[in-house]
PLY file of the C-alpha trace (Angstrom):
ply
format ascii 1.0
element vertex 98
property float x
property float y
property float z
element edge 97
property int vertex1
property int vertex2
end_header
63.80 -106.26 -122.10
60.49 -105.48 -123.74
59.03 -108.74 -122.38
59.47 -107.57 -118.80
57.46 -104.33 -119.11
54.19 -106.09 -118.32
55.35 -106.79 -114.72
55.39 -103.11 -113.56
52.13 -102.49 -115.44
50.53 -105.47 -113.71
51.79 -104.28 -110.32
50.41 -100.80 -111.02
46.99 -102.19 -111.92
47.01 -104.36 -108.77
47.85 -101.32 -106.64
45.03 -99.26 -108.18
42.54 -102.09 -107.63
43.69 -102.47 -104.02
43.40 -98.73 -103.44
39.90 -98.49 -104.89
38.42 -101.70 -103.45
36.46 -100.62 -100.35
35.79 -104.11 -99.02
39.22 -105.69 -99.03
41.67 -103.04 -100.12
43.83 -100.40 -98.57
40.86 -98.35 -97.30
39.56 -101.37 -95.40
43.00 -101.94 -93.89
43.26 -98.29 -92.82
39.76 -98.39 -91.29
40.62 -101.55 -89.35
43.86 -99.99 -88.16
41.97 -96.93 -86.86
39.43 -99.16 -85.12
42.28 -101.14 -83.57
43.83 -97.94 -82.21
40.51 -96.83 -80.75
40.00 -100.26 -79.17
43.48 -100.14 -77.67
42.64 -96.73 -76.12
39.41 -98.13 -74.65
41.33 -101.10 -73.24
43.83 -98.78 -71.54
41.01 -96.66 -70.08
39.24 -99.75 -68.80
42.49 -101.02 -67.30
42.87 -97.76 -65.38
39.26 -98.05 -64.20
39.86 -101.64 -63.06
42.93 -100.54 -61.10
40.95 -97.78 -59.39
38.13 -100.19 -58.52
40.62 -102.73 -57.13
42.16 -100.04 -54.92
38.71 -99.00 -53.72
37.76 -102.62 -53.04
40.97 -103.18 -51.07
40.25 -100.07 -49.02
36.71 -101.24 -48.31
38.03 -104.58 -47.09
40.49 -103.11 -44.61
39.71 -99.47 -43.79
36.70 -98.82 -41.54
36.67 -95.12 -42.46
36.45 -96.03 -46.15
33.52 -98.35 -45.43
31.68 -95.65 -43.48
32.38 -93.04 -46.15
31.11 -95.32 -48.92
27.91 -96.11 -47.02
27.27 -92.48 -46.18
27.85 -91.35 -49.76
25.70 -94.07 -51.28
22.79 -93.70 -48.84
23.27 -89.95 -48.31
23.45 -90.32 -44.55
24.86 -87.76 -42.15
25.86 -87.90 -38.50
24.11 -85.80 -35.92
25.25 -82.23 -36.13
26.51 -82.55 -39.69
25.04 -80.60 -42.58
24.63 -82.26 -45.95
25.27 -79.98 -48.90
23.90 -81.20 -52.24
25.27 -79.59 -55.34
23.19 -79.45 -58.50
23.94 -82.14 -61.05
25.35 -81.29 -64.44
22.81 -80.19 -66.98
22.38 -82.52 -69.91
21.80 -81.41 -73.46
18.41 -83.13 -73.53
16.07 -81.93 -70.73
14.07 -85.16 -70.94
16.96 -87.14 -69.48
17.98 -85.88 -66.05
0 1
1 2
2 3
3 4
4 5
5 6
6 7
7 8
8 9
9 10
10 11
11 12
12 13
13 14
14 15
15 16
16 17
17 18
18 19
19 20
20 21
21 22
22 23
23 24
24 25
25 26
26 27
27 28
28 29
29 30
30 31
31 32
32 33
33 34
34 35
35 36
36 37
37 38
38 39
39 40
40 41
41 42
42 43
43 44
44 45
45 46
46 47
47 48
48 49
49 50
50 51
51 52
52 53
53 54
54 55
55 56
56 57
57 58
58 59
59 60
60 61
61 62
62 63
63 64
64 65
65 66
66 67
67 68
68 69
69 70
70 71
71 72
72 73
73 74
74 75
75 76
76 77
77 78
78 79
79 80
80 81
81 82
82 83
83 84
84 85
85 86
86 87
87 88
88 89
89 90
90 91
91 92
92 93
93 94
94 95
95 96
96 97
């Protein structure tokens, strides 16, 4: 029985080394797991943005009102008799970058 006591001691030492090793241990695994979760969130956000852009593109291909609205918004055009109201943009933390 005494001959088998080195196995738990060896496993304990291996666990401590894995916990303390920043390059290939448990900390590295946890950091990669957090980065993976953040990347998955960015992928989902980008997927939602792609869906919205595909809907907008489909509308621009088929809906004349959507085409006119997009042109008027982009070029800031107005029809005769219409009044354009421009709202101030959001203020940024750095005044050098409008």
